[in-house]
C-alpha positions, -999 to +999 in steps of 0.1 A: -757-274+023-750-260-011-755-283-042-718-281-050-709-293-015-734-321-017-719-333-050-684-334-034-697-356-005-714-379-030-682-383-050-663-392-018-686-422-011-688-433-047-658-457-044-678-478-020-707-479-046-682-490-073-670-519-050-706-530-044-717-527-081-685-542-095-680-569-068-659-598-081-643-577-109-606-570-101-606-544-128-632-524-108-621-533-073-584-522-075-591-486-088-621-483-065-599-489-034-573-465-048-599-438-052-613-444-017-578-439-002-573-407-022-607-393-011-599-399+025-567-379+024-575-345+041-569-312+023-559-329-009-575-301-029-575-320-062-613-320-069-609-318-107-582-345-110-603-368-087-635-362-107-617-370-139-604-403-123-639-411-112-652-407-148-632-438-158-651-460-135-686-461-152-669-475-183-651-501-163-683-512-145-700-514-179-735-523-169-769-505-165-755-486-135-729-469-157-753-443-171-766-429-138-731-429-124-719-410-154-747-384-150-738-378-114-701-375-122-709-351-151-726-328-126-696-329-103-674-323-133-693-291-140-686-281-104-649-291-104-641-273-136-640-240-118-603-247-111-596-258-147-568-242-167-569-265-198-589-257-230-620-276-239-604-297-266-581-314-241-612-331-226-632-337-257-602-354-274-597-378-245-635-385-241-639-390-278-611-416-279-625-433-248-660-434-262-648-449-296-627-476-279-655-485-255-680-488-284-656-513-300-643-532-270-667-529-241-702-522-255-731-497-253-730-490-215-694-480-215-698-460-247-727-441-233-710-434-200-682-415-218-706-399-243-725-381-215-695-359-203-684-355-239-718-340-249-718-318-219-683-303-225-689-299-262-723-282-258-712-259-230-681-249-249-699-241-282-727-221-266-702-202-244-680-194-275-711-183-295-721-160-266-686-145-263-684-139-301-718-122-305-720-102-273-721-064-278-697-043-258-706-008-246-683+017-230-690+047-208-665+072-194-669+096-165-656+127-184-650+141-219-619+125-234-603+157-246-568+170-238-538+187-252-511+167-271-482+158-248-505+156-218-526+128-203-561+122-190-572+099-162-607+086-164-629+057-152-644+035-179-674+013-175-676-018-197-710-034-203-719-065-223-752-073-238-763-100-232-746-104-198-713-122-198-697-138-168-660-143-175-625-134-167-615-105-191-580-097-201-575-064-218-545-056-241-541-019-250-520+001-274-490+019-259-509+052-256-536+036-233-532+022-198-559+002-181-557-009-145-563-036-137-559-052-171-574-085-159-608-083-143-638-105-137-669-092-155-705-100-146-723-080-172-706-048-161-672-037-147-653-005-141-616+000-148-592+030-142-578+042-175-552+067-187-546+080-222-515+099-233-507+110-269-479+132-282-497+141-315-531+157-320-561+143-338-591+121-332-578+089-318-597+056-322-577+031-303-584-006-304-586-029-274-579-066-276-601-084-251-597-120-242-627-136-225-622-167-204-653-185-191-657-194-155-645-230-161-615-221-182-627-241-212-633-213-236-610-185-246-622-159-272-602-129-284-622-098-295-610-065-310-632-038-296-630+000-304-623+022-274-643+055-272-629+082-294-603+105-278-599+141-290-563+152-287-559+190-293-526+199-311-504+221-290-504+248-318-542+248-319-545+250-282-520+278-280-538+297-307-571+295-290-555+306-257-538+335-274-571+347-290-588+346-256-559+363-238-555+390-264-592+397-265-594+399-227-565+424-226-579+444-255-552+433-279-562+417-312-570+424-348-579+460-341-583+464-303-555+477-280-551+495-248-567+530-253-549+558-235-568+588-250-590+599-279-585+626-306-608+641-332-614+620-363-595+630-394-600+619-430-581+587-436-584+574-401-598+538-399-635+537-393-632+508-369-611+530-345-639+554-339-648+555-303-686+556-307-695+561-270-672+591-266-683+605-300-720+605-289-710+622-256-688+649-273-712+653-303-683+648-327-663+619-341-633+609-321-609+579-326-590+558-301-553+566-295-534+535-286-505+532-261-471+530-276-451+498-276-426+496-247-400+477-267-393+453-295-385+416-294-367+401-324-372+364-331-354+342-356-375+312-363-363+280-380-397+268-392-391+231-397-389+201-375-378+165-379-412+151-370-448+161-362-444+162-325-415+187-327-434+208-353-464+210-329-442+219-299-424+246-320-457+262-331-472+262-295-440+277-281-438+305-307-474+315-301-469+316-264-438+339-268-455+362-292-487+365-271-467+371-240-448+399-257-480+416-271-497+414-237-466+432-222-471+460-249-441+450-270-438+448-307-426+416-322-404+411-353-403+375-366-378+364-392-384+330-408-352+314-422-365+287-446-343+256-451-336+267-487-320+299-474-349+323-483-362+347-456-397+358-446-402+388-423-432+397-401-438+426-378-466+418-353-485+446-336-520+453-324-534+455-359-522+422-373-513+399-344-537+370-349-536+371-387-498+372-387-495+343-362-517+321-384-496+329-414-464+321-396-478+288-383-488+278-418-451+278-428-441+253-401-429+222-419-426+186-408-395+171-426-402+135-415-365+128-410-355+094-399-322+091-381-299+062-385-268+062-364-271+099-357-274+108-394-306+114-413-312+091-443-317+119-469-289+142-457-314+170-449-296+177-416-263+187-432-281+207-460-300+228-435-270+235-413-250+248-444-279+270-454-281+285-419-244+293-417-247+312-449-275+334-437-273+338-400-247+365-397-266+388-421-299+382-402-285+388-367-263+418-376-254+427-340-291+428-329-305+411-299-322+381-315-340+352-299-334+320-319-362+294-318-358+260-335-351+224-331-319+215-312-305+193-340-298+223-363-302+254-341-278+245-313-247+253-333-260+289-339-265+299-303-229+305-289-213+321-320-241+345-327-264+349-296-269+336-262-307+339-264-319+305-277-349+283-271-343+248-284-367+219-285 
């Protein structure tokens, strides 16, 4: 038989002990009989409530037997508190009042019988709270927390405490983090399934709010704990890195392209185009002759966005389109229509692809527009649309142009001037 079960059996027979000890005292006899009847009811499942009722009896008995009875009942209280939902101060307030009244009206035995459970609950609660407040949390994840903005990563996170904590742990997360389950029992270590999703790039340092509830429900402590750092790669950066690898793999880049033949070196030819391996074999300097472009793609870019997410998406999309065109041996003309009406033009080929892409991306602007009732607060929306109308006809000029921009100000340009639009 476990100690906890033994204490329950002892509690069930204690009403008979109260009757014997307090024989001749109606104040003891009546509640003792009531407790005996309650203890005999099968499946009552009210251990905590019954134990609290028992704790009144040593004070009513008020003699030398009160102290050992209170000690036994305090041990049973420790056992019964596992079903508790009330904070520690509910019990300490009631026991403090009982102890003070007993000291004034009943005497030292009654006072001591209430003081014993009061000291237990106070000491237990303070030591537990101190442990929860000073414990160190350590996190381990099963993979590198690194992904591209707009995506998500699923990972398993282990949470360890030092020293060991046994408690119910509730985890509150920011909107970008999901932890399942968010309420777990921790015994020094626990694993939870986690998901992170961010729309903007950067090093993210989210904060978790952890509420620790001890096994007996007396102590609740809230802690703010830092989640492991998460690296979110901006879409533009990821697209640029991908473009560099793709162009290098296909022989397209700052100065490398598909080589179809070689010819003899002539004064003025770039030194970097010399085909050294062929030159050694032929015993004369020859240079690489590149394949001709199979076509031209004209892009009109509106290089501004209402927020950072849209700016990042715009940059990544542009890099993808340019890279795809270059890999298909096409020349790319990019026209930037700035919001003040000025124009910047770029011609991207095998010589300047990466450098030009970086320069174009540097012109992408986050306007930080906040919309109220469909209108932006500073009127930038209307100002941009007026500027576009004044310039668009001259730029398009009957050429096949792909317009790339944010839907808010680019959609009105698509049908009148071109059907080739990519809007975000």
